[in-house]
PAGU-785067 format. One line per field, with one value per atom (N, C-alpha, C): atom name; y, x, z. Coordinates in pm, whole numbers, plus 50000, padded with zeros to 5 digits. Atoms other than C-alpha are relative to their C-alpha. Layout:
% PAGU-785067
atom	[CA:...]
c2	[Y:...]
c1	[X:...]
c3	[Z:...]
//
This chain:
% PAGU-785067
atom	[N:CA:C:N:CA:C:N:CA:C:N:CA:C:N:CA:C:N:CA:C:N:CA:C:N:CA:C:N:CA:C:N:CA:C:N:CA:C:N:CA:C:N:CA:C:N:CA:C:N:CA:C:N:CA:C:N:CA:C:N:CA:C:N:CA:C:N:CA:C:N:CA:C:N:CA:C:N:CA:C:N:CA:C:N:CA:C:N:CA:C:N:CA:C:N:CA:C:N:CA:C:N:CA:C:N:CA:C:N:CA:C:N:CA:C:N:CA:C:N:CA:C:N:CA:C:N:CA:C:N:CA:C:N:CA:C:N:CA:C:N:CA:C:N:CA:C:N:CA:C:N:CA:C:N:CA:C:N:CA:C:N:CA:C:N:CA:C:N:CA:C:N:CA:C:N:CA:C:N:CA:C:N:CA:C:N:CA:C:N:CA:C:N:CA:C:N:CA:C:N:CA:C:N:CA:C:N:CA:C:N:CA:C:N:CA:C:N:CA:C:N:CA:C:N:CA:C:N:CA:C:N:CA:C:N:CA:C:N:CA:C:N:CA:C:N:CA:C:N:CA:C:N:CA:C:N:CA:C:N:CA:C:N:CA:C:N:CA:C:N:CA:C:N:CA:C:N:CA:C:N:CA:C:N:CA:C:N:CA:C:N:CA:C:N:CA:C:N:CA:C:N:CA:C:N:CA:C:N:CA:C:N:CA:C:N:CA:C:N:CA:C:N:CA:C:N:CA:C:N:CA:C:N:CA:C:N:CA:C:N:CA:C:N:CA:C:N:CA:C:N:CA:C:N:CA:C:N:CA:C:N:CA:C:N:CA:C:N:CA:C:N:CA:C:N:CA:C:N:CA:C:N:CA:C:N:CA:C:N:CA:C:N:CA:C:N:CA:C:N:CA:C:N:CA:C:N:CA:C:N:CA:C:N:CA:C:N:CA:C:N:CA:C:N:CA:C:N:CA:C:N:CA:C:N:CA:C:N:CA:C:N:CA:C:N:CA:C]
c2	[49992:42915:50109:49889:43218:49949:50031:43184:50128:49889:43433:49944:50048:43387:50117:49897:43595:49965:50017:43647:50121:49886:43869:49994:50011:43753:49962:50035:43687:50044:49960:43772:50126:49875:44120:50044:49943:44314:50117:49887:44575:50126:49881:44894:49976:50035:44708:50010:49991:44687:49871:50109:44425:50046:49970:44443:49869:50118:44181:50025:49994:44104:49890:50100:43919:50010:50005:43815:49918:50070:43718:49946:50063:43471:49929:50072:43288:50091:49905:43603:50102:49902:43856:50141:49866:44147:50035:49953:44355:50001:50006:44304:50138:49872:44588:50026:49986:44526:49899:50086:44388:50038:49968:44358:49906:50080:44232:49981:50034:44056:49930:50075:43900:49924:50083:43635:49940:50064:43517:49876:50122:43161:50030:49981:43163:50128:49874:43500:50005:49983:43615:50071:49933:43730:50149:49855:44105:50070:49922:44345:50098:49912:44539:50120:49892:44740:49950:50035:44747:50111:49908:44907:49976:50011:44975:50049:49965:45005:50147:49858:45360:50090:49923:45467:50012:49991:45449:49898:50084:45305:50015:49997:45213:49913:50075:45102:49977:50017:44957:50102:49901:45190:49955:50052:44964:50015:49990:45007:50134:49869:45354:50079:49922:45562:49918:50085:45263:49909:50089:45042:50078:49938:45137:49891:50095:44938:50067:49949:44978:49884:50105:44791:50037:49985:44741:49924:50065:44672:49925:50067:44580:49861:50128:44292:49926:50059:44217:49965:50020:44257:50109:49906:44419:49984:49999:44517:50055:49942:44593:50033:49955:44800:50022:49994:44757:50059:49931:45001:50012:49985:45059:49881:50121:44702:49982:50024:44607:49852:50142:44267:49965:50025:44304:49978:50024:44286:49856:50140:43925:49926:50070:43717:49934:50048:43523:50104:49898:43775:49936:50055:43689:50110:49914:43852:49945:50042:43845:50102:49911:43988:49982:50002:44073:50087:49926:44195:50066:49935:44352:50152:49854:44722:50073:49935:44785:50047:49961:44823:50050:49952:45007:49898:50093:44822:50002:49991:44948:49900:50100:44719:49864:50133:44414:49984:50011:44498:49947:50045:44435:49874:50120:44145:49910:50081:43921:49879:50116:43634:50031:49959:43833:50008:49999:43821:49874:50109:43598:49894:50092:43446:50040:49981:43402:49931:50069:43325:49912:50092:43075:50068:49923:43341:49999:49990:43452:50046:49976:43461:50119:49885:43776:49987:50007:43763:50121:49882:44075:49977:50023:44033:50132:49877:44288:50014]
c1	[50140:60147:49985:50022:60009:49941:50054:59949:49984:50026:59797:49988:50002:59859:49969:50041:59674:50051:49963:59780:49953:50033:59702:49864:50131:59356:50010:50000:59254:49873:50116:59014:50032:49982:58975:49866:50123:58725:49955:50056:58498:50081:49918:58691:50148:49860:59017:50042:49942:59243:50071:49923:59396:50056:49944:59621:50021:49989:59585:50106:49902:59855:49970:50017:59842:50118:49884:60148:49966:50021:60121:50134:49877:60384:49971:50016:60446:49979:50015:60441:50113:49893:60695:49949:50054:60459:49900:50096:60235:49860:50135:59865:49936:50069:59646:49909:50094:59382:50034:49981:59449:49891:50121:59144:49980:50042:59001:49848:50141:58667:49979:50029:58493:49869:50119:58231:49964:50056:58011:49926:50072:57874:49854:50138:57545:49973:50016:57605:50093:49915:57755:50129:49873:58111:49983:50017:58131:50132:49880:58383:50025:49963:58569:50080:49915:58842:50084:49916:59044:50101:49892:59373:50042:49958:59453:50143:49859:59804:50019:49988:59727:49974:50018:59665:49856:50141:59286:49971:50043:59132:49849:50144:58774:49966:50045:58606:49850:50143:58269:49950:50056:58037:50012:50000:58042:50134:49868:58417:50068:49942:58484:50026:49964:58668:50057:49947:58764:50112:49900:58969:50087:49907:59274:50073:49928:59407:50126:49875:59764:50073:49927:60006:50147:49856:60381:50033:49977:60450:50132:49869:60812:49991:50018:60685:49878:50123:60370:49905:50078:60182:49894:50106:59853:49961:50033:59752:49859:50127:59427:50009:50000:59449:49856:50138:59125:49995:50014:59046:49853:50138:58739:49914:50070:58637:49870:50133:58276:49966:50038:58115:49952:50048:57960:50114:49884:58312:50049:49961:58343:49972:50013:58405:50132:49877:58657:50039:49951:58868:50090:49928:59002:50068:49928:59260:49978:50017:59210:50067:49933:59382:49941:50045:59296:50095:49903:59515:49942:50066:59262:50001:49993:59343:49879:50111:59021:49887:50105:58800:50063:49952:58838:49975:50014:58878:49862:50133:58540:49903:50085:58377:50016:49974:58542:49951:50056:58427:49858:50138:58074:49988:50001:58170:50118:49887:58401:50030:49978:58353:50092:49913:58558:50148:49860:58876:50070:49926:59148:50047:49943:59308:49956:50046:59206:50092:49935:59375:49901:50085:59238:49929:50070:59137:50065:49957:59211:49881:50121:58952:50014:50006:58857:49875:50113:58638:50006:50008:58525:49891:50097:58356:49953:50058:58127:50032]
c3	[49959:60374:50104:49908:60551:50130:49867:60922:50079:49910:61161:50140:49862:61530:50093:49905:61787:50140:49859:62147:50078:49915:62442:50066:49939:62535:50147:49859:62894:50067:49921:63172:50078:49928:63314:50058:49945:63518:49913:50074:63371:50027:49989:63302:49976:50020:63251:49854:50134:62947:49962:50057:62724:49867:50132:62420:49925:50086:62149:49892:50108:61896:49900:50106:61566:49905:50088:61372:49877:50126:61006:49952:50049:60887:49868:50125:60562:49881:50109:60354:50007:50003:60241:49978:50023:60186:50108:49901:60402:49941:50047:60371:49993:50016:60251:50118:49890:60516:50109:49883:60864:50100:49924:61084:50119:49886:61409:49994:49990:61441:50134:49879:61735:49983:50013:61784:50135:49883:62066:49952:50043:62046:49972:50037:61864:49925:50070:61703:49879:50117:61375:50037:49979:61351:49975:50005:61411:49974:50026:61267:50113:49888:61536:49950:50048:61365:49884:50114:61046:49976:50033:60953:49856:50139:60588:49985:50020:60453:49961:50036:60333:50120:49878:60692:50047:49960:60694:50110:49889:61008:50017:49979:61079:50121:49883:61401:49991:49986:61473:50103:49908:61660:50145:49863:61965:50070:49937:62023:49975:50032:61880:50129:49883:62138:50115:49893:62353:49950:50058:62121:49900:50095:61915:49923:50086:61621:49948:50055:61506:49933:50069:61287:49992:50018:61264:49873:50128:60899:49996:49999:60968:50062:49934:61182:49949:50052:60981:50114:49878:61305:50014:49971:61394:50147:49858:61746:50021:49959:61922:50148:49862:62238:50042:49955:62428:50139:49873:62706:50038:49950:62921:49959:50042:62859:50077:49945:62922:49986:50012:62980:49859:50136:62633:49901:50087:62488:50009:49986:62600:49871:50128:62287:49966:50061:62085:49896:50092:61894:49896:50113:61552:49920:50092:61333:49858:50138:60957:49907:50095:60651:49861:50140:60293:49921:50078:60012:49877:50112:59776:50020:49983:59728:49941:50069:59538:50089:49907:59843:50130:49873:60169:50110:49889:60495:50062:49941:60612:49938:50068:60355:50066:49947:60507:50143:49865:60859:49996:50014:60736:49916:50085:60509:50037:49954:60711:49911:50084:60468:49881:50110:60215:50041:49957:60426:49950:50062:60285:50100:49902:60594:50141:49863:60956:50099:49890:61282:50072:49926:61531:50116:49899:61779:50136:49861:62132:50082:49923:62406:50095:49909:62596:50085:49906:62905:50092:49915:63087:50103:49893:63422:50059:49944:63584:50147]
//
């Protein structure tokens, strides 16, 4: 059974940095799409960044230039380096994966319900 476990969340001041990690276990292959989403209570889940196995990367406009997604295929792990954090980045951050090679990761950022597996999330709080 596939499991995704996120870590690295916490509380920081505005302008600070955090690095999230997500390890996928229960599988012997690397997922085509590995992505990060975030959600604030009362709001819809928002796509943050996605890394495709062919090297393509896509960010949401709100984090472009501040966040960096990367993956270590040997460890089946995806990371999210978050710099210049703002209070608006406060949310629960979720890792998700999808193994459909027919669509680009950018599609899944806007259609989170199409992801195959989800982690339980890690909380990020940014204070002003």
